[in-house]
Z-matrix of the N, CA and C atoms (Angstrom, degrees):
N
C 1 1.450
C 2 1.519 1 108.68
N 3 1.301 2 116.68 1 142.12
C 4 1.461 3 122.14 2 -178.44
C 5 1.519 4 109.46 3 -89.11
N 6 1.328 5 114.56 4 134.13
C 7 1.468 6 120.71 5 177.29
C 8 1.529 7 107.62 6 -87.53
N 9 1.318 8 117.16 7 108.90
C 10 1.462 9 121.92 8 -177.51
C 11 1.524 10 108.42 9 -97.73
N 12 1.355 11 114.55 10 117.23
C 13 1.457 12 119.88 11 -178.47
C 14 1.528 13 112.66 12 -119.20
N 15 1.343 14 114.97 13 -7.39
C 16 1.464 15 117.25 14 -178.57
C 17 1.518 16 109.47 15 -150.61
N 18 1.318 17 115.01 16 171.92
C 19 1.459 18 120.86 17 177.31
C 20 1.524 19 110.29 18 -62.09
N 21 1.321 20 117.27 19 -37.76
C 22 1.467 21 120.70 20 178.57
C 23 1.523 22 111.04 21 -64.06
N 24 1.327 23 117.41 22 -38.76
C 25 1.467 24 121.06 23 177.05
C 26 1.531 25 110.16 24 -63.64
N 27 1.339 26 116.76 25 -42.03
C 28 1.458 27 121.21 26 179.75
C 29 1.520 28 110.68 27 -65.05
N 30 1.328 29 117.11 28 -41.92
C 31 1.462 30 120.84 29 178.62
C 32 1.523 31 110.82 30 -64.05
N 33 1.327 32 116.82 31 -41.71
C 34 1.464 33 120.72 32 179.24
C 35 1.528 34 109.98 33 -64.52
N 36 1.325 35 117.34 34 -41.13
C 37 1.462 36 121.07 35 179.35
C 38 1.525 37 110.64 36 -64.60
N 39 1.329 38 117.10 37 -42.09
C 40 1.467 39 120.68 38 178.65
C 41 1.526 40 111.38 39 -65.52
N 42 1.342 41 117.23 40 -39.35
C 43 1.468 42 120.33 41 177.00
C 44 1.525 43 110.45 42 -62.39
N 45 1.332 44 115.64 43 -43.84
C 46 1.468 45 120.37 44 179.39
C 47 1.531 46 110.46 45 -61.85
N 48 1.307 47 116.60 46 -45.20
C 49 1.463 48 121.41 47 178.48
C 50 1.523 49 111.14 48 -62.43
N 51 1.321 50 117.16 49 -43.64
C 52 1.465 51 121.56 50 178.49
C 53 1.525 52 110.74 51 -62.01
N 54 1.324 53 117.29 52 -41.17
C 55 1.471 54 120.30 53 178.45
C 56 1.522 55 111.07 54 -62.62
N 57 1.329 56 117.06 55 -40.91
C 58 1.461 57 120.36 56 179.07
C 59 1.520 58 110.92 57 -65.83
N 60 1.309 59 117.92 58 -39.41
C 61 1.465 60 121.86 59 177.49
C 62 1.522 61 110.46 60 -64.61
N 63 1.318 62 117.03 61 -40.89
C 64 1.471 63 120.97 62 178.58
C 65 1.519 64 111.18 63 -61.38
N 66 1.327 65 116.95 64 -39.67
C 67 1.466 66 120.59 65 178.15
C 68 1.527 67 109.66 66 -62.44
N 69 1.323 68 117.49 67 -44.01
C 70 1.465 69 120.69 68 179.28
C 71 1.519 70 111.56 69 -63.77
N 72 1.311 71 117.48 70 -36.73
C 73 1.460 72 121.40 71 -177.31
C 74 1.514 73 113.41 72 -78.74
N 75 1.314 74 118.45 73 -19.20
C 76 1.457 75 119.69 74 -170.86
C 77 1.521 76 114.64 75 -113.54
N 78 1.318 77 119.10 76 -1.36
C 79 1.456 78 120.44 77 -177.05
C 80 1.521 79 110.62 78 -128.84
N 81 1.327 80 114.28 79 165.41
C 82 1.456 81 119.89 80 172.30
C 83 1.521 82 108.42 81 -66.85
N 84 1.300 83 116.27 82 147.00
C 85 1.458 84 120.92 83 -179.32
C 86 1.522 85 109.65 84 -102.24
N 87 1.318 86 116.84 85 130.27
C 88 1.457 87 122.70 86 175.58
C 89 1.520 88 107.30 87 -107.55
N 90 1.330 89 116.39 88 112.90
C 91 1.453 90 120.33 89 -177.02
C 92 1.531 91 112.04 90 -89.67
N 93 1.332 92 116.93 91 4.83
C 94 1.465 93 122.11 92 175.64
C 95 1.530 94 111.86 93 50.86
N 96 1.325 95 116.19 94 44.81
C 97 1.452 96 121.51 95 176.61
C 98 1.519 97 114.96 96 81.44
N 99 1.325 98 117.24 97 0.13
C 100 1.461 99 119.21 98 178.88
C 101 1.515 100 109.93 99 -80.00
N 102 1.335 101 116.36 100 154.07
C 103 1.455 102 121.77 101 -179.57
C 104 1.520 103 110.26 102 -93.01
N 105 1.304 104 114.33 103 155.85
C 106 1.463 105 121.05 104 168.92
C 107 1.519 106 105.27 105 -100.70
N 108 1.325 107 117.67 106 123.13
C 109 1.462 108 120.73 107 -175.00
C 110 1.523 109 110.43 108 -117.33
N 111 1.332 110 114.59 109 162.19
C 112 1.470 111 122.75 110 178.81
C 113 1.525 112 112.84 111 59.50
N 114 1.327 113 116.14 112 35.83
C 115 1.465 114 120.60 113 179.98
C 116 1.525 115 110.01 114 -78.26
N 117 1.302 116 116.18 115 148.96
C 118 1.457 117 121.30 116 174.72
C 119 1.510 118 110.24 117 -85.79
N 120 1.324 119 116.01 118 163.97
C 121 1.462 120 120.51 119 177.87
C 122 1.524 121 110.44 120 -65.95
N 123 1.323 122 115.49 121 148.73
C 124 1.458 123 121.35 122 179.08
C 125 1.532 124 110.25 123 -62.62
N 126 1.315 125 116.09 124 142.41
C 127 1.459 126 121.71 125 178.59
C 128 1.531 127 111.67 126 -116.94
N 129 1.325 128 117.38 127 -29.94
C 130 1.458 129 122.44 128 -176.52
C 131 1.525 130 110.49 129 -119.28
N 132 1.325 131 116.72 130 164.14
C 133 1.457 132 121.94 131 -176.67
C 134 1.523 133 112.98 132 -57.46
N 135 1.304 134 118.71 133 -35.32
C 136 1.463 135 121.58 134 -175.71
C 137 1.525 136 113.29 135 -92.29
N 138 1.328 137 118.69 136 5.69
C 139 1.460 138 122.16 137 178.33
C 140 1.523 139 110.31 138 -78.32
N 141 1.304 140 115.32 139 151.07
C 142 1.452 141 119.75 140 170.59
C 143 1.523 142 108.63 141 -72.54
N 144 1.318 143 116.33 142 152.92
C 145 1.458 144 119.91 143 177.17
C 146 1.518 145 109.05 144 -104.21
N 147 1.311 146 115.63 145 154.96
C 148 1.451 147 120.69 146 178.95
C 149 1.521 148 109.92 147 -89.26
N 150 1.318 149 116.09 148 162.72
C 151 1.456 150 120.54 149 176.97
C 152 1.528 151 110.21 150 -59.53
N 153 1.315 152 117.17 151 -37.49
C 154 1.465 153 121.23 152 178.46
C 155 1.522 154 110.54 153 -59.67
N 156 1.334 155 117.41 154 -44.88
C 157 1.459 156 120.20 155 179.26
C 158 1.523 157 110.95 156 -62.79
N 159 1.327 158 117.51 157 -41.77
C 160 1.462 159 120.46 158 178.79
C 161 1.528 160 111.32 159 -63.23
N 162 1.323 161 116.24 160 -43.36
C 163 1.461 162 119.60 161 179.59
C 164 1.525 163 111.34 162 -66.13
N 165 1.324 164 117.59 163 -37.52
C 166 1.467 165 120.60 164 176.86
C 167 1.526 166 111.13 165 -60.28
N 168 1.333 167 116.27 166 -45.49
C 169 1.469 168 120.73 167 179.31
C 170 1.522 169 110.06 168 -65.94
N 171 1.338 170 116.70 169 -43.45
C 172 1.459 171 120.72 170 178.90
C 173 1.522 172 110.80 171 -58.79
N 174 1.322 173 116.78 172 -46.95
C 175 1.467 174 120.63 173 -179.32
C 176 1.523 175 111.81 174 -64.10
N 177 1.326 176 117.14 175 -39.17
C 178 1.467 177 119.77 176 178.26
C 179 1.527 178 110.72 177 -65.82
N 180 1.334 179 116.94 178 -43.52
C 181 1.468 180 119.76 179 177.40
C 182 1.523 181 111.24 180 -62.92
N 183 1.320 182 116.12 181 -40.72
C 184 1.464 183 120.36 182 178.69
C 185 1.526 184 110.46 183 -61.50
N 186 1.324 185 116.84 184 -43.03
C 187 1.470 186 120.40 185 177.27
C 188 1.521 187 111.31 186 -64.31
N 189 1.334 188 116.92 187 -40.83
C 190 1.464 189 120.42 188 178.34
C 191 1.528 190 110.83 189 -62.52
N 192 1.326 191 116.18 190 -41.76
C 193 1.470 192 120.40 191 179.59
C 194 1.520 193 110.28 192 -64.78
N 195 1.327 194 117.14 193 -40.61
C 196 1.464 195 120.34 194 177.21
C 197 1.523 196 110.86 195 -61.54
N 198 1.335 197 116.77 196 -39.38
C 199 1.462 198 120.46 197 177.86
C 200 1.516 199 111.77 198 -64.34
N 201 1.330 200 116.22 199 -42.39
C 202 1.470 201 120.08 200 178.41
C 203 1.524 202 109.60 201 -65.09
N 204 1.336 203 116.79 202 -41.96
C 205 1.461 204 120.26 203 179.16
C 206 1.523 205 111.11 204 -61.83
N 207 1.339 206 117.18 205 -39.04
C 208 1.468 207 120.69 206 177.10
C 209 1.519 208 110.81 207 -61.96
N 210 1.322 209 116.14 208 -42.33
C 211 1.471 210 120.12 209 178.83
C 212 1.527 211 110.79 210 -64.46
N 213 1.311 212 117.04 211 -40.89
C 214 1.476 213 120.82 212 178.23
C 215 1.528 214 110.08 213 -62.73
N 216 1.332 215 115.82 214 -43.67
C 217 1.468 216 119.57 215 179.28
C 218 1.532 217 111.04 216 -62.60
N 219 1.325 218 117.10 217 -39.50
C 220 1.467 219 120.94 218 177.99
C 221 1.520 220 110.66 219 -63.00
N 222 1.316 221 117.46 220 -43.32
C 223 1.473 222 121.31 221 178.91
C 224 1.525 223 109.70 222 -63.96
N 225 1.342 224 117.38 223 -41.37
C 226 1.468 225 120.50 224 178.69
C 227 1.531 226 110.79 225 -60.77
N 228 1.327 227 116.54 226 -44.17
C 229 1.476 228 120.13 227 179.54
C 230 1.528 229 111.03 228 -62.63
N 231 1.320 230 116.21 229 -41.71
C 232 1.468 231 119.24 230 179.76
C 233 1.515 232 111.11 231 -65.58
N 234 1.337 233 116.10 232 -39.65
C 235 1.475 234 119.06 233 176.97
C 236 1.524 235 111.48 234 -64.81
N 237 1.344 236 116.13 235 -40.89
C 238 1.467 237 119.60 236 178.10
C 239 1.529 238 110.81 237 -65.04
N 240 1.335 239 115.68 238 -42.25
C 241 1.479 240 119.48 239 178.23
C 242 1.523 241 111.76 240 -62.80
N 243 1.323 242 115.58 241 -31.87
C 244 1.469 243 120.25 242 179.47
C 245 1.522 244 111.27 243 -83.26
N 246 1.336 245 116.91 244 -5.45
C 247 1.457 246 120.16 245 179.24
C 248 1.506 247 113.81 246 79.69
N 249 1.307 248 116.57 247 21.14
C 250 1.468 249 120.15 248 -178.72
C 251 1.503 250 109.17 249 -100.17
C-alpha cells in the first residue's frame, strides 16, 4: 500500500493505478490457469459462453439427432414392410 502524505503522492498513486488499468485494457490477459467464475451468459457474438450455455446447445442437438434417428428408423421399417 502506498503511503500518501501529499497531493504529489496522490497524483503519483493515481498515475500508477491508471497505468495498471491501461495495461489490463490493452493486452491479452493470462489467468495462469485460474478460472473465471460466476460469469453471465453471452449476449453478443464476441462474448465468451458459459458451460451451461454449451451444455444447453449440446443437449438440444442431441435431442434433435435422436429425433432424426427416430425418423430414419421409421422410414427403414416402412421400407422393410413394403419389401424394399
